[in-house]
Residue, then its C-alpha position, 0 to 999 in steps of 0.5 A: x531261928x533255932x528256937x523256931x525250929x525247936x518249937x516246931x519239932x516239940x509241937x510235932x512230937x507232942x501231936x502224935x502221942x494223942x493220935x496214938x492214944x485214939x487209934x488204940x482206943x478205936x482198936x480196943x473198942x473194936x476188939x470189945x464190940x467183936x467179943x460182944x457180937x462175934x457170935x451173934x452175927x456168925x463171925x466166928x465161935x470163941x471158946x468162952x462162955x458168954x459171961x466171960x465174953x460179955x465182961x471182956x467186951x465190956x472191959x475192952x470197950x471201957x478201956x477204949x472209951x478211956x484211951x479215946x477220952x485221953x487223946x481227945x483231951x490231949x489233942x483239944x484241951 
């Protein structure tokens, strides 16, 4: 009985971390896309040069994709 509860608790704890990875990845991708398209779509003026915005957006999107990849890998493989 206790072994079954330990197995269930261990399984529940393991599934939260990949979900956190996925959620963080989506947030980083969203912030990267905001950096790319904020001025074009009129969402706001950021006080950075376009080169810095594109670099920052690219880094944020790449890191977000990495986080999503890790989350999917831990959940399904």
